[in-house]
N, C-alpha and C positions, 0 to 999 in steps of 0.2 A: 796310375800313380802320378802325383804331382810333386814338384819341389816348391817349397814355400819358405818365406822368411817372416819372422815376427816383426810387426810394425813398431818402429821406435815411438816413444811418447815423451812428453816433457813432464818433469816432476819438480817439486819444490823440496829443498832439503836444508837442514841446518845441523851443524855439529854441536853437541852438548859439551860446553867447556867449563861447567860448574858455576858460571856467572851469568849465563844468558837465559835464565828460566823464563823471564817475561817474553823474550823473543820466541822461545819454543812454544809457549802458550798461544801467542798471537798467530803463529803459523798453523797450529792445530785447531784453533777455534772454528774455522769453516768446516772442518771435518767432524765436528761434534764430539771431540775427544775430551775426556776428563783427565787432567794432568795434576799429579801430586809430587811434591819434592820430598825425598827421603834422605835425610842427612845432607851433607854438602856435595855428594858426588853421584847421586842416583835419582832418577825420575821414573815414576810409574805412570804408564799411559793406559787408559781404558777406552777402547774404540769398538766399532762394529766388528773389527777383526779379532778382538780379544784383548787380553791384558799383556802388556809388553813392558820390558825394563830397558831404560836408557842409562848407560853408565858413561863416565867421563870418556870423551873421545869418540863415542858412538854417534852415528847419524840417525836422524829420524827423517823419513821421506813421505811426502804426501803426493800421491799420483793425481793425474787429471780427473779420475773418477772419484777422488776423495779418499781412496784407500790409503791407510797408514801402515808403514813398516819401519822397523828399526834394523840397523846394520852396524857391525863393528867397522872401524875405519878401513881395515884391510878388505873386507867383503864389499864395502861401498866403492872402493877404488877399482875393484874388478867389474862390478855391475854397472857403474855409472860413469859417464864422461861429463865433466863440469862444463857448462856453457857460460860464456861471458856475456851473453846477450841479456 
């Protein structure tokens, strides 16, 4: 038996604030996502990972491998450490 640790990786993230739709689209374009705005406070994402909903305050994250995931602000704060680099 061995002890191991998951390697850290760098991801790109943006928080949906209801006014930054263009920035969300720009970040997701390299991942090949389709992004649609639903009303003033919800974004629907279609990616290789499936269909996801982004609500006000949620984060969308694009990993090094291009995988896209969405998280509530509370889950994001637990899973990710913001780098100022």
